[in-house]
N, C-alpha and C positions, 0 to 999 in steps of 0.2 A: 557661394557667392549670397551681399546680403541686397535683396531689390527695394528699393526704396521708392516711390513715387514721383517724378519731377526728375530721376536724373534722367542724361542725358549723353549721348556721343553724335559724332559727325566726322564726316569722310569728305575729299574734293578732290575732285580728277577732270578736268579738259579732255572731251570728252575729241578722238580723234578719227581720220579716215577707217586706219586698219579697225577701228574701236569696232565701228559700223560694218565692214564688211568681215570681219572675224562675226561679232554676234548675227550678221546675216547665216553663216558660212555653218554655226551650232544651230542654230535654232531652224534655217531652211527656211524662215522666212523676209525671201528674195522683192519684194513689194520694191517698184520698182523708182517709189519715191524717198525710201533707203542708197539705193546701189545704183541709181542711172541720173546723172545730173542731168539729161538733155532733158528727159521726162519730168521732173525732177522741177526744171526753170519756168516749165508751163504749165503748174498748179500756181494755189494760191498761196503756196509761203516762196514759191519765186529759186528753192535750194533745194538741197537734199538733206531729210530731218533727220535722227537718231530716233533708233525706234525706242519704242516708249518702254519696255520693256526692259532694254540695255539703259534707259536714267531709269524703270525701277531694281536692277540690277542692285546698283549701286544701297540700296536699303540694303538688301539682304544680304550682303557685304558687309557692313556692320553689323546685325544682327549677328552671325556668324560666325567673326571674330571680336569682336569689339563688345558688343551691349545685347546680352547676355555672354556670347562669345562660345566659345568653341563651344557641340556639343547640344548647342540649340538646336531645338528642330518649328520648322515650321506648323504651325496651325488654319492660316489663312491671311490673305493679304487683300485691301478693296486699295486702288487708286485712284486716284481723280488724274486726269491727263489736261491740264492749266494754258501749255502754253507749249508752242513748239520748242525744238533743243534742235542746234545746228552743230556741226561740224567745228570744234574752238572755241567751242560754250564750255569755259568752268561751273562743271556744277558741286555744286555743297548737296549733299542728304544728311539728314540727320533724322534720328530717333530721340525721343521722348516716355519714360512708362510714364499712364497713362492708371495703369491696372494691375493687379496681383495678387492671384490667387496662393497664397503660398504652400497650400496644404498637396497643388496637384503641380506648383510651379505655373503655371500658367501665366504668364506676361503681355500685356496689352499695353503696344504702344502708336504715339501718335507718329505717322511718319510723313517729309516734308523734303524737295529739292527743291532748289533757291538757283536761277544763274546767276554769272556773272555783274550783273547790274541789278540784285536782289527781287527780280521777275522773280515767284511763284511758279514753278512746270509740274509738281507733281506737290499733291500730295492725298493721304489716304491714312487707315490702321495696321497694322500685323498684330497676330496674335500666334502665339508660341510656346513651347515650351521649355523654360529656362533649364540649368543642368543646373 
């Protein structure tokens, strides 16, 4: 695959209660801000939040399946969580190639997630070995 600077890909997903509960079970992160409506109602957010890493996993899905695609290996990822994600939010995750070292197939991507209102909820950078 030829990777050109500026190439991009995105995926969109609506976050469901099942997504949050399944992520809590798989990760072991059962923080009540994610899984307990009564607890979450008493927080500054007023309701349950999706796990930040659940939102981040949408980026992983793009990198592993779409761009660069199957065979991609993560080397690193940084995320800055900019706004909360709630049940029912529709999140669009996007990656854009910003640097590529052809000899080692090391690709650096700008990563973002926005909600249905266009609010940036996550930004960061991923470094991968491209297939």
